[in-house]
C-alpha positions as a Python dict, from the first residue, in 0.01 Angstrom:
ca = {
    (1, 'M'): (0, 0, 0),
    (2, 'A'): (40, 97, -326),
    (3, 'K'): (305, -26, -576),
    (4, 'L'): (560, 237, -707),
    (5, 'N'): (586, 332, -1055),
    (6, 'P'): (909, 182, -1181),
    (7, 'L'): (876, 431, -1461),
    (8, 'K'): (968, 751, -1182),
    (9, 'H'): (1250, 615, -1030),
    (10, 'P'): (1536, 882, -1005),
    (11, 'L'): (1750, 623, -1098),
    (12, 'L'): (1592, 486, -1474),
    (13, 'K'): (1551, 862, -1523),
    (14, 'Y'): (1914, 952, -1474),
    (15, 'F'): (1986, 625, -1701),
    (16, 'I'): (1782, 714, -1975),
    (17, 'S'): (1896, 1050, -2010),
    (18, 'V'): (2241, 933, -2018),
    (19, 'L'): (2157, 711, -2313),
    (20, 'L'): (1984, 963, -2476),
    (21, 'V'): (2268, 1216, -2456),
    (22, 'S'): (2544, 937, -2583),
    (23, 'L'): (2296, 848, -2846),
    (24, 'S'): (2297, 1198, -2975),
    (25, 'H'): (2679, 1234, -2930),
    (26, 'I'): (2762, 922, -3156),
    (27, 'L'): (2496, 1026, -3407),
    (28, 'G'): (2660, 1351, -3432),
    (29, 'I'): (3021, 1215, -3503),
    (30, 'Y'): (2861, 973, -3755),
    (31, 'T'): (2677, 1299, -3926),
    (32, 'N'): (2980, 1526, -3913),
    (33, 'S'): (3195, 1259, -4031),
    (34, 'N'): (2996, 1223, -4353),
    (35, 'N'): (2921, 1594, -4360),
    (36, 'S'): (3266, 1658, -4404),
    (37, 'T'): (3498, 1430, -4574),
    (38, 'S'): (3842, 1545, -4596),
    (39, 'P'): (4125, 1424, -4818),
    (40, 'P'): (4377, 1248, -4668),
    (41, 'L'): (4651, 1489, -4597),
    (42, 'Q'): (4569, 1495, -4247),
    (43, 'E'): (4778, 1738, -3991),
    (44, 'Q'): (4567, 1618, -3678),
    (45, 'K'): (4771, 1391, -3427),
    (46, 'Q'): (4631, 1050, -3324),
    (47, 'P'): (4459, 1067, -3006),
    (48, 'L'): (4668, 940, -2707),
    (49, 'N'): (4593, 551, -2599),
    (50, 'C'): (4356, 523, -2921),
    (51, 'H'): (4406, 237, -3144),
    (52, 'K'): (4404, 314, -3531),
    (53, 'L'): (4145, 107, -3690),
    (54, 'N'): (4258, -6, -4058),
    (55, 'F'): (4001, 18, -4345),
    (56, 'S'): (4024, -179, -4688),
    (57, 'L'): (3917, 45, -4950),
    (58, 'S'): (3864, -62, -5334),
    (59, 'V'): (3805, 276, -5433),
    (60, 'L'): (3910, 657, -5262),
    (61, 'D'): (3723, 946, -5331),
    (62, 'F'): (3934, 1267, -5339),
    (63, 'E'): (3659, 1479, -5447),
    (64, 'T'): (3591, 1779, -5289),
    (65, 'H'): (3245, 1716, -5043),
    (66, 'H'): (3347, 1962, -4725),
    (67, 'T'): (3186, 2278, -4834),
    (68, 'L'): (3059, 2486, -4492),
    (69, 'P'): (2721, 2600, -4532),
    (70, 'L'): (2683, 2963, -4431),
    (71, 'P'): (2400, 3197, -4409),
    (72, 'Q'): (2359, 3333, -4734),
    (73, 'E'): (2271, 3678, -4784),
    (74, 'P'): (1966, 3750, -5050),
    (75, 'L'): (2194, 3859, -5386),
    (76, 'K'): (1890, 4100, -5429),
    (77, 'N'): (2003, 4253, -5117),
    (78, 'L'): (2374, 4295, -5180),
    (79, 'Q'): (2480, 4644, -5236),
    (80, 'F'): (2760, 4546, -5535),
    (81, 'F'): (3085, 4787, -5564),
    (82, 'N'): (3045, 4950, -5874),
    (83, 'F'): (3341, 4950, -6175),
    (84, 'C'): (3547, 5257, -6212),
    (85, 'P'): (3516, 5482, -6521),
    (86, 'P'): (3687, 5319, -6843),
    (87, 'N'): (4005, 5540, -6821),
    (88, 'F'): (4102, 5372, -6493),
    (89, 'T'): (4156, 5030, -6691),
    (90, 'N'): (4577, 5049, -6613),
    (91, 'Y'): (4534, 5232, -6309),
    (92, 'C'): (4829, 5220, -6092),
    (93, 'P'): (4723, 5381, -5748),
    (94, 'C'): (5048, 5423, -5579),
    (95, 'H'): (5231, 5558, -5947),
    (96, 'D'): (4947, 5772, -6063),
    (97, 'P'): (5093, 6039, -6333),
    (98, 'S'): (4829, 6275, -6255),
    (99, 'R'): (4924, 6302, -5908),
    (100, 'E'): (5288, 6345, -5985),
    (101, 'T'): (5258, 6699, -5998),
    (102, 'D'): (5133, 6717, -5614),
    (103, 'F'): (5555, 6619, -5564),
    (104, 'T'): (5884, 6789, -5671),
    (105, 'A'): (5997, 6658, -5979),
    (106, 'E'): (6376, 6715, -5810),
    (107, 'S'): (6612, 6401, -5793),
    (108, 'F'): (6256, 6267, -5995),
    (109, 'F'): (6087, 6270, -5667),
    (110, 'S'): (5773, 6307, -5830),
    (111, 'R'): (5800, 5934, -5991),
    (112, 'E'): (5809, 5719, -5692),
    (113, 'R'): (5606, 5611, -5491),
    (114, 'H'): (5337, 5817, -5375),
    (115, 'C'): (4971, 5614, -5240),
    (116, 'P'): (4680, 5788, -5219),
    (117, 'E'): (4548, 5884, -4834),
    (118, 'P'): (4263, 5651, -4752),
    (119, 'Y'): (4056, 5959, -4821),
    (120, 'E'): (4183, 5946, -5176),
    (121, 'K'): (4107, 5555, -5238),
    (122, 'L'): (3893, 5439, -5487),
    (123, 'Q'): (3575, 5199, -5393),
    (124, 'C'): (3542, 5063, -5723),
    (125, 'L'): (3659, 4764, -5937),
    (126, 'V'): (3921, 4841, -6169),
    (127, 'P'): (3781, 4705, -6526),
    (128, 'R'): (3963, 4534, -6767),
    (129, 'P'): (3987, 4650, -7139),
    (130, 'A'): (3715, 4579, -7419),
    (131, 'A'): (3778, 4267, -7587),
    (132, 'Y'): (4051, 4119, -7347),
    (133, 'K'): (4120, 3795, -7377),
    (134, 'R'): (4303, 3503, -7174),
    (135, 'P'): (4679, 3539, -7181),
    (136, 'F'): (4908, 3264, -7364),
    (137, 'S'): (5035, 3005, -7145),
    (138, 'W'): (5360, 2977, -7049),
    (139, 'P'): (5622, 2940, -7253),
    (140, 'K'): (5428, 3047, -7555),
    (141, 'S'): (5373, 3376, -7323),
    (142, 'R'): (5720, 3467, -7380),
    (143, 'D'): (5694, 3563, -7715),
    (144, 'Y'): (5334, 3700, -7758),
    (145, 'A'): (5081, 3874, -7649),
    (146, 'W'): (4757, 3977, -7725),
    (147, 'F'): (4754, 4349, -7843),
    (148, 'K'): (4428, 4408, -7705),
    (149, 'N'): (4495, 4327, -7338),
    (150, 'L'): (4785, 4586, -7371),
    (151, 'P'): (4680, 4833, -7623),
    (152, 'F'): (5004, 5044, -7640),
    (153, 'K'): (5183, 5142, -7979),
    (154, 'K'): (5397, 5402, -7854),
    (155, 'L'): (5695, 5185, -7712),
    (156, 'G'): (5685, 4976, -8016),
    (157, 'E'): (5727, 5307, -8228),
    (158, 'V'): (5968, 5473, -8000),
    (159, 'K'): (6195, 5194, -7945),
    (160, 'K'): (6181, 5061, -8315),
    (161, 'T'): (6528, 5030, -8396),
    (162, 'Q'): (6612, 4825, -8085),
    (163, 'N'): (6350, 4593, -8172),
    (164, 'W'): (6185, 4528, -7839),
    (165, 'V'): (5851, 4451, -7941),
    (166, 'R'): (5635, 4440, -8263),
    (167, 'L'): (5254, 4489, -8368),
    (168, 'E'): (5172, 4210, -8601),
    (169, 'G'): (4822, 4201, -8629),
    (170, 'D'): (4658, 4138, -8318),
    (171, 'L'): (4941, 4030, -8173),
    (172, 'L'): (5214, 4192, -7973),
    (173, 'V'): (5564, 4009, -8061),
    (174, 'F'): (5866, 4005, -7848),
    (175, 'P'): (6155, 3932, -8069),
    (176, 'G'): (6421, 3991, -7833),
    (177, 'G'): (6567, 4298, -7881),
    (178, 'G'): (6671, 4581, -7602),
    (179, 'T'): (6871, 4913, -7542),
    (180, 'S'): (7192, 4719, -7484),
    (181, 'F'): (7144, 4396, -7717),
    (182, 'R'): (7049, 4540, -8035),
    (183, 'K'): (7161, 4189, -8185),
    (184, 'G'): (6939, 4030, -7989),
    (185, 'V'): (6917, 3892, -7577),
    (186, 'K'): (7120, 3567, -7668),
    (187, 'V'): (7413, 3721, -7848),
    (188, 'Y'): (7417, 3931, -7520),
    (189, 'V'): (7386, 3721, -7274),
    (190, 'D'): (7621, 3478, -7497),
    (191, 'E'): (7889, 3792, -7418),
    (192, 'I'): (7798, 3795, -7049),
    (193, 'K'): (7892, 3375, -7043),
    (194, 'R'): (8212, 3442, -7091),
    (195, 'F'): (8267, 3596, -6777),
    (196, 'V'): (8008, 3541, -6520),
    (197, 'P'): (7916, 3140, -6462),
    (198, 'L'): (7554, 3134, -6552),
    (199, 'R'): (7517, 2732, -6580),
    (200, 'S'): (7700, 2686, -6254),
    (201, 'G'): (7400, 2709, -6002),
    (202, 'S'): (7573, 2945, -5791),
    (203, 'I'): (7378, 3254, -5969),
    (204, 'R'): (7024, 3192, -5910),
    (205, 'T'): (6830, 3516, -5834),
    (206, 'V'): (6903, 3829, -6071),
    (207, 'L'): (6789, 4190, -6030),
    (208, 'D'): (6744, 4359, -6360),
    (209, 'V'): (6771, 4753, -6330),
    (210, 'G'): (6588, 4928, -6616),
    (211, 'C'): (6460, 4588, -6758),
    (212, 'G'): (6297, 4758, -7067),
    (213, 'V'): (6023, 4514, -7182),
    (214, 'A'): (6245, 4200, -6954),
    (215, 'S'): (6369, 4034, -7265),
    (216, 'F'): (6642, 3975, -7028),
    (217, 'G'): (6505, 3804, -6747),
    (218, 'A'): (6309, 3582, -6966),
    (219, 'H'): (6592, 3439, -7214),
    (220, 'L'): (6783, 3342, -6863),
    (221, 'M'): (6520, 3119, -6719),
    (222, 'D'): (6679, 2862, -6988),
    (223, 'Y'): (6938, 2889, -6738),
    (224, 'N'): (6694, 2825, -6461),
    (225, 'I'): (6780, 3176, -6315),
    (226, 'L'): (6499, 3371, -6180),
    (227, 'T'): (6484, 3758, -6255),
    (228, 'M'): (6367, 4027, -6051),
    (229, 'S'): (6295, 4307, -6344),
    (230, 'L'): (6239, 4667, -6234),
    (231, 'A'): (6156, 4958, -6468),
    (232, 'P'): (6042, 5292, -6403),
    (233, 'S'): (5715, 5441, -6486),
    (234, 'D'): (5837, 5709, -6685),
    (235, 'K'): (5724, 5776, -7067),
    (236, 'H'): (5855, 5395, -7184),
    (237, 'E'): (5440, 5307, -7152),
    (238, 'A'): (5386, 5002, -6947),
    (239, 'Q'): (5702, 4792, -6955),
    (240, 'V'): (5604, 4608, -6642),
    (241, 'Q'): (5289, 4558, -6743),
    (242, 'L'): (5446, 4402, -7069),
    (243, 'A'): (5723, 4192, -6896),
    (244, 'L'): (5425, 4049, -6645),
    (245, 'E'): (5194, 3998, -6940),
    (246, 'R'): (5474, 3762, -7103),
    (247, 'G'): (5525, 3538, -6755),
    (248, 'V'): (5817, 3740, -6628),
    (249, 'P'): (5875, 3850, -6278),
    (250, 'A'): (5870, 4249, -6251),
    (251, 'M'): (5799, 4544, -6051),
    (252, 'L'): (5770, 4923, -6031),
    (253, 'D'): (6058, 5076, -5890),
    (254, 'G'): (6434, 5236, -5893),
    (255, 'L'): (6753, 5184, -5792),
    (256, 'Y'): (7090, 5385, -5741),
    (257, 'L'): (7433, 5228, -5698),
    (258, 'M'): (7467, 5179, -5334),
    (259, 'E'): (7130, 5045, -5319),
    (260, 'I'): (7243, 4793, -5559),
    (261, 'D'): (7555, 4724, -5329),
    (262, 'R'): (7277, 4683, -5003),
    (263, 'V'): (7112, 4418, -5199),
    (264, 'L'): (7416, 4233, -5364),
    (265, 'R'): (7508, 3925, -5202),
    (266, 'P'): (7882, 3861, -5092),
    (267, 'G'): (8052, 3776, -5430),
    (268, 'G'): (7814, 3901, -5645),
    (269, 'Y'): (7810, 4062, -5986),
    (270, 'W'): (7668, 4319, -6109),
    (271, 'I'): (7659, 4389, -6483),
    (272, 'F'): (7654, 4739, -6623),
    (273, 'S'): (7596, 4787, -7039),
    (274, 'G'): (7582, 5084, -7230),
    (275, 'P'): (7679, 5435, -7248),
    (276, 'P'): (7911, 5553, -7067),
    (277, 'I'): (8112, 5225, -7109),
    (278, 'N'): (8322, 5191, -7402),
    (279, 'W'): (8226, 5548, -7508),
    (280, 'K'): (8506, 5602, -7727),
    (281, 'A'): (8409, 5332, -7952),
    (282, 'T'): (8052, 5375, -7938),
    (283, 'Y'): (8005, 5735, -7921),
    (284, 'K'): (7897, 5931, -8253),
    (285, 'G'): (7876, 6369, -8168),
    (286, 'S'): (8070, 6594, -8025),
    (287, 'E'): (8372, 6660, -7836),
    (288, 'V'): (8188, 6795, -7585),
    (289, 'R'): (7958, 6529, -7479),
    (290, 'A'): (8235, 6252, -7575),
    (291, 'Q'): (8427, 6465, -7226),
    (292, 'E'): (8083, 6430, -7072),
    (293, 'L'): (8066, 6060, -7125),
    (294, 'E'): (8440, 6031, -7007),
    (295, 'Q'): (8394, 6180, -6686),
    (296, 'E'): (8086, 5975, -6602),
    (297, 'Q'): (8241, 5668, -6655),
    (298, 'A'): (8541, 5823, -6472),
    (299, 'R'): (8268, 5866, -6171),
    (300, 'L'): (8133, 5518, -6206),
    (301, 'E'): (8451, 5333, -6219),
    (302, 'D'): (8574, 5556, -5881),
    (303, 'L'): (8236, 5477, -5708),
    (304, 'A'): (8270, 5116, -5792),
    (305, 'V'): (8606, 5108, -5638),
    (306, 'R'): (8539, 5291, -5331),
    (307, 'L'): (8283, 5038, -5295),
    (308, 'C'): (8584, 4803, -5267),
    (309, 'W'): (8394, 4599, -5592),
    (310, 'K'): (8635, 4478, -5834),
    (311, 'K'): (8636, 4473, -6215),
    (312, 'V'): (8638, 4112, -6398),
    (313, 'A'): (8604, 4242, -6738),
    (314, 'E'): (8508, 4534, -6992),
    (315, 'K'): (8411, 4418, -7340),
    (316, 'G'): (8224, 4639, -7612),
    (317, 'A'): (7945, 4802, -7422),
    (318, 'I'): (7969, 4561, -7153),
    (319, 'A'): (8154, 4570, -6784),
    (320, 'V'): (8145, 4364, -6503),
    (321, 'W'): (8213, 4428, -6150),
    (322, 'R'): (8226, 4211, -5868),
    (323, 'K'): (8167, 4286, -5488),
    (324, 'P'): (8390, 4122, -5218),
    (325, 'N'): (8300, 3812, -5004),
    (326, 'N'): (8358, 4022, -4727),
    (327, 'H'): (8458, 4359, -4589),
    (328, 'I'): (8805, 4288, -4410),
    (329, 'H'): (9012, 4450, -4723),
    (330, 'C'): (8766, 4731, -4728),
    (331, 'I'): (8797, 4786, -4397),
    (332, 'I'): (9153, 4829, -4427),
    (333, 'K'): (9172, 5015, -4744),
    (334, 'S'): (8884, 5283, -4574),
    (335, 'R'): (9182, 5389, -4305),
    (336, 'I'): (9451, 5442, -4586),
    (337, 'W'): (9279, 5668, -4801),
    (338, 'K'): (8922, 5842, -4856),
    (339, 'S'): (8643, 5615, -4931),
    (340, 'A'): (8279, 5588, -4895),
    (341, 'R'): (8203, 5546, -4504),
    (342, 'F'): (8025, 5244, -4365),
    (343, 'C'): (7639, 5284, -4258),
    (344, 'I'): (7618, 5317, -3873),
    (345, 'N'): (7313, 5145, -3655),
    (346, 'S'): (7112, 5066, -3935),
    (347, 'D'): (6963, 4723, -4052),
    (348, 'P'): (7092, 4593, -4380),
    (349, 'D'): (6742, 4440, -4419),
    (350, 'A'): (6523, 4701, -4375),
    (351, 'G'): (6382, 4795, -4711),
    (352, 'W'): (6034, 4958, -4666),
    (353, 'N'): (5969, 5332, -4678),
    (354, 'K'): (6327, 5400, -4579),
    (355, 'K'): (6533, 5647, -4695),
    (356, 'M'): (6863, 5516, -4874),
    (357, 'E'): (7225, 5627, -4735),
    (358, 'P'): (7550, 5751, -4893),
    (359, 'C'): (7712, 5485, -4703),
    (360, 'I'): (7835, 5124, -4763),
    (361, 'T'): (7627, 4872, -4612),
    (362, 'P'): (7876, 4646, -4393),
    (363, 'L'): (7859, 4294, -4401),
    (364, 'L'): (7885, 4053, -4133),
    (365, 'N'): (8233, 3957, -3961),
    (366, 'V'): (8454, 3705, -4046),
    (367, 'T'): (8777, 3628, -3935),
    (368, 'D'): (8974, 3470, -4290),
    (369, 'I'): (8989, 3711, -4578),
    (370, 'H'): (8911, 3447, -4786),
    (371, 'D'): (8597, 3352, -4569),
    (372, 'I'): (8234, 3439, -4733),
    (373, 'S'): (8012, 3659, -4519),
    (374, 'G'): (7715, 3510, -4360),
    (375, 'G'): (7811, 3167, -4457),
    (376, 'S'): (7861, 2979, -4838),
    (377, 'L'): (7526, 2898, -5000),
    (378, 'E'): (7438, 2579, -5169),
    (379, 'K'): (7419, 2570, -5542),
    (380, 'W'): (7074, 2573, -5751),
    (381, 'P'): (6836, 2368, -5648),
    (382, 'K'): (6971, 2184, -5357),
    (383, 'R'): (6936, 2528, -5178),
    (384, 'L'): (6589, 2566, -5180),
    (385, 'N'): (6545, 2269, -4917),
    (386, 'I'): (6852, 2333, -4723),
    (387, 'A'): (6816, 2608, -4452),
    (388, 'P'): (7062, 2856, -4533),
    (389, 'P'): (7320, 2999, -4247),
    (390, 'R'): (7109, 3336, -4213),
    (391, 'T'): (6831, 3085, -4053),
    (392, 'K'): (7066, 3032, -3751),
    (393, 'I'): (7071, 3460, -3708),
    (394, 'E'): (6669, 3462, -3724),
    (395, 'G'): (6684, 3217, -3451),
    (396, 'I'): (6528, 2920, -3704),
    (397, 'S'): (6609, 2597, -3640),
    (398, 'G'): (6740, 2338, -3901),
    (399, 'A'): (6426, 2094, -3796),
    (400, 'A'): (6191, 2438, -3782),
    (401, 'F'): (6287, 2478, -4143),
    (402, 'E'): (6254, 2107, -4216),
    (403, 'E'): (5897, 2130, -4078),
    (404, 'D'): (5781, 2429, -4231),
    (405, 'N'): (5842, 2271, -4568),
    (406, 'Q'): (5700, 1976, -4497),
    (407, 'L'): (5351, 2170, -4367),
    (408, 'W'): (5348, 2386, -4709),
    (409, 'K'): (5409, 2060, -4947),
    (410, 'R'): (5095, 1907, -4787),
    (411, 'R'): (4889, 2226, -4801),
    (412, 'V'): (4977, 2241, -5138),
    (413, 'R'): (4874, 1891, -5237),
    (414, 'Y'): (4556, 1982, -5082),
    (415, 'Y'): (4510, 2273, -5286),
    (416, 'G'): (4591, 2074, -5582),
    (417, 'I'): (4271, 1863, -5486),
    (418, 'I'): (4008, 2152, -5414),
    (419, 'L'): (4140, 2391, -5740),
    (420, 'K'): (4217, 2133, -6000),
    (421, 'S'): (4355, 2420, -6263),
    (422, 'L'): (4646, 2432, -6026),
    (423, 'T'): (4825, 2142, -6169),
    (424, 'K'): (4711, 2205, -6509),
    (425, 'G'): (4927, 2486, -6618),
    (426, 'R'): (4649, 2775, -6612),
    (427, 'Y'): (4863, 3000, -6401),
    (428, 'R'): (5193, 3106, -6446),
    (429, 'N'): (5213, 3433, -6217),
    (430, 'I'): (5188, 3375, -5859),
    (431, 'M'): (5154, 3606, -5546),
    (432, 'D'): (5197, 3486, -5178),
    (433, 'M'): (5071, 3793, -4967),
    (434, 'N'): (5232, 3679, -4666),
    (435, 'A'): (5533, 3430, -4783),
    (436, 'G'): (5691, 3356, -4437),
    (437, 'I'): (6019, 3209, -4505),
    (438, 'G'): (5855, 3105, -4859),
    (439, 'G'): (5738, 2786, -4808),
    (440, 'F'): (5446, 2794, -5020),
    (441, 'A'): (5647, 2914, -5301),
    (442, 'A'): (5922, 2606, -5287),
    (443, 'A'): (5636, 2350, -5289),
    (444, 'L'): (5544, 2470, -5593),
    (445, 'I'): (5889, 2449, -5796),
    (446, 'Q'): (5770, 2146, -5956),
    (447, 'Y'): (5490, 2334, -6153),
    (448, 'P'): (5584, 2593, -6472),
    (449, 'V'): (5530, 2955, -6207),
    (450, 'W'): (5715, 3140, -6058),
    (451, 'V'): (5612, 3329, -5733),
    (452, 'M'): (5613, 3699, -5580),
    (453, 'N'): (5664, 3646, -5238),
    (454, 'V'): (5585, 3927, -5042),
    (455, 'L'): (5657, 3983, -4669),
    (456, 'P'): (5461, 4227, -4459),
    (457, 'Y'): (5678, 4483, -4335),
    (458, 'D'): (5456, 4492, -3986),
    (459, 'A'): (5503, 4082, -3981),
    (460, 'K'): (5665, 3932, -3676),
    (461, 'Q'): (5966, 3783, -3844),
    (462, 'N'): (6167, 3972, -4114),
    (463, 'N'): (6230, 3630, -4348),
    (464, 'L'): (6310, 3806, -4650),
    (465, 'S'): (6653, 3754, -4682),
    (466, 'I'): (6579, 3368, -4614),
    (467, 'V'): (6338, 3368, -4908),
    (468, 'Y'): (6633, 3490, -5104),
    (469, 'D'): (6892, 3285, -4986),
    (470, 'R'): (6666, 2997, -5108),
    (471, 'G'): (6692, 3099, -5488),
    (472, 'L'): (6330, 3264, -5469),
    (473, 'I'): (6234, 3663, -5514),
    (474, 'G'): (6014, 3856, -5334),
    (475, 'T'): (5955, 4205, -5173),
    (476, 'Y'): (5835, 4432, -4871),
    (477, 'M'): (5437, 4553, -4841),
    (478, 'N'): (5202, 4747, -4674),
    (479, 'W'): (4861, 4556, -4799),
    (480, 'C'): (4668, 4850, -4627),
    (481, 'E'): (4826, 5055, -4961),
    (482, 'A'): (4843, 4939, -5336),
    (483, 'F'): (5099, 4711, -5471),
    (484, 'S'): (5338, 4862, -5731),
    (485, 'T'): (5211, 4673, -6051),
    (486, 'Y'): (4968, 4750, -6314),
    (487, 'P'): (4576, 4582, -6330),
    (488, 'R'): (4564, 4197, -6389),
    (489, 'T'): (4896, 4060, -6364),
    (490, 'Y'): (4867, 3781, -6156),
    (491, 'D'): (4653, 3447, -6211),
    (492, 'L'): (4657, 3313, -5888),
    (493, 'I'): (4690, 3501, -5537),
    (494, 'H'): (4755, 3324, -5185),
    (495, 'A'): (4661, 3502, -4890),
    (496, 'H'): (4749, 3309, -4506),
    (497, 'G'): (4635, 3515, -4250),
    (498, 'V'): (4640, 3863, -4436),
    (499, 'F'): (4316, 3989, -4304),
    (500, 'S'): (4386, 3873, -3942),
    (501, 'M'): (4707, 4056, -3937),
    (502, 'Y'): (4550, 4348, -4060),
    (503, 'M'): (4187, 4345, -3863),
    (504, 'D'): (4272, 4679, -3681),
    (505, 'K'): (4487, 4874, -3917),
    (506, 'C'): (4319, 4902, -4230),
    (507, 'S'): (3962, 4770, -4392),
    (508, 'I'): (3894, 4415, -4536),
    (509, 'P'): (3698, 4586, -4857),
    (510, 'D'): (4041, 4811, -4918),
    (511, 'I'): (4242, 4466, -4924),
    (512, 'L'): (4012, 4305, -5124),
    (513, 'L'): (3973, 4561, -5366),
    (514, 'E'): (4341, 4558, -5466),
    (515, 'M'): (4309, 4199, -5524),
    (516, 'H'): (4051, 4210, -5733),
    (517, 'R'): (4293, 4511, -5915),
    (518, 'I'): (4557, 4289, -5990),
    (519, 'L'): (4402, 3962, -6000),
    (520, 'R'): (4358, 3860, -6395),
    (521, 'P'): (4010, 3770, -6503),
    (522, 'E'): (3965, 3381, -6491),
    (523, 'G'): (4232, 3401, -6206),
    (524, 'A'): (4184, 3244, -5837),
    (525, 'V'): (4208, 3337, -5508),
    (526, 'I'): (4282, 3099, -5179),
    (527, 'I'): (4211, 3313, -4878),
    (528, 'R'): (4313, 3105, -4544),
    (529, 'D'): (4245, 3230, -4191),
    (530, 'H'): (3996, 3188, -3882),
    (531, 'V'): (3681, 3085, -3973),
    (532, 'D'): (3546, 3388, -3833),
    (533, 'T'): (3769, 3622, -4027),
    (534, 'I'): (3688, 3426, -4357),
    (535, 'V'): (3295, 3473, -4292),
    (536, 'A'): (3353, 3854, -4313),
    (537, 'V'): (3560, 3820, -4601),
    (538, 'K'): (3363, 3599, -4809),
    (539, 'G'): (3040, 3857, -4750),
    (540, 'I'): (3240, 4163, -4860),
    (541, 'A'): (3387, 3920, -5155),
    (542, 'E'): (3029, 3870, -5274),
    (543, 'K'): (2969, 4237, -5315),
    (544, 'M'): (3303, 4244, -5583),
    (545, 'R'): (3092, 3947, -5761),
    (546, 'W'): (3337, 3742, -5632),
    (547, 'N'): (3148, 3362, -5568),
    (548, 'G'): (3339, 3218, -5289),
    (549, 'R'): (3319, 2870, -5156),
    (550, 'V'): (3425, 2818, -4783),
    (551, 'L'): (3599, 2510, -4727),
    (552, 'H'): (3749, 2300, -4467),
    (553, 'S'): (4107, 2301, -4450),
    (554, 'E'): (4361, 1993, -4459),
    (555, 'N'): (4310, 2020, -4067),
    (556, 'G'): (3956, 1864, -4114),
    (557, 'A'): (3642, 1988, -4011),
    (558, 'F'): (3713, 2051, -3657),
    (559, 'H'): (4028, 2299, -3728),
    (560, 'P'): (3930, 2668, -3666),
    (561, 'E'): (4149, 2786, -3951),
    (562, 'K'): (3890, 2730, -4318),
    (563, 'I'): (3992, 2825, -4617),
    (564, 'L'): (3792, 3072, -4872),
    (565, 'L'): (3834, 2944, -5262),
    (566, 'I'): (3763, 3218, -5550),
    (567, 'D'): (3780, 3081, -5870),
    (568, 'T'): (3701, 3353, -6109),
    (569, 'S'): (3683, 3093, -6415),
    (570, 'D'): (3374, 2951, -6296),
}
């Protein structure tokens, strides 16, 4: 009988197959661990029933060695986006003066936000001005800007007597003057301090309507107060652009008194300066004009009373009112005499493409006239990291709030590793395109930056109120449209899940072209999304001449969320 060949035994074949598969698996793990070095900011949980091994390392290497190998399209085959004509250097799509004649001038409707239709959108890159220079770093930027970056002479000439801005050689100088404070912003703020507790920590966010070049907001930063400065897009050219170049938060917009009441928190202050306040002392002219100013101030005083505001003080050209802590007294008063009606069936937090109503936005009910509607807030800076009362209304537990805080602290530490200039003072104006409850901004509070927290209007949760309760600033936005700002106004843009959110609503190029428009030259972009989305975004970004790196997130190599890092200073 012939002997069987042991190598042909079925069990031996099975054993060899298992051995080869095991060796391949071990080799794969070893290769991945060497090719995907993630910094030690891991969010991965330790597997159950596993022992954690402790290794003693004398030197830890925190450099980034974890760029993902992706298929590259040859650059010669890329169809690059063209640059727009030079006259589009300061193009604001939703505030384009050339389109104002398409809308009625009644109630200044033509100057409101009017975005181009999808078929009207430009598919080109907004160019920078000739001889553009990197803006000054904060805090020097508060006082100086390069004229070549903002070549506007008209504002300095028109407002020469009010000392808004001066041209000195190749520099724009901001001496701190303004329409309502010709003696300088410091004198103006010193007057306000007599009636409003600016240093108490109870006032953290301020809305400056009609901000000029935002000298008021710039000066309030000395009091640890963050100001959202608003100005219309009108004949006083580029006020908001000048403010942002200085490193001060600003937007194009417009408001009136009942809308101010809606956004003013319980117990908040409204300061009004300039005509018609104290018109008797400051007015010089005909008697007819004096009567008009007298009637205008009377109407203003009457409306403030009907809003249940209490006048705190009036001195010189400054008047101060305070909104009540609750509406108990206001409701009782409205039954006795004619007053502005309360809004019915309206969401007080709805602020995107919503027509303003001539009514008082009701405050949350309280049981005692001394109670603060919605609950009291901690003083700054404590309020930043303590869940405000409104989180309970939105269904966010204290544990979830703290978890979000810690999550973004880990992520921001990781960002500091992959983008080292983040911690070195290069960036001042930062935008978070999908801010959630403001965790990213809160984690950056240690750096000399400010963050525009943007809440997509169609996000699952409306948390803008929580952002403001934490002492931060923000706004609503539809990212299928253009943001209300000038080109080159943000140093760093953070986009977490934005492209996945808008995948079925508008195109990736539309959003990327808007990001390119508002990003400063030598700025940076951090896009955080699913790996499939990241790959698609990277391909289009390259057509905009942006060279991005796809990196693992702090979650490690096996997590589907990745980061596209674009640093235009490279």
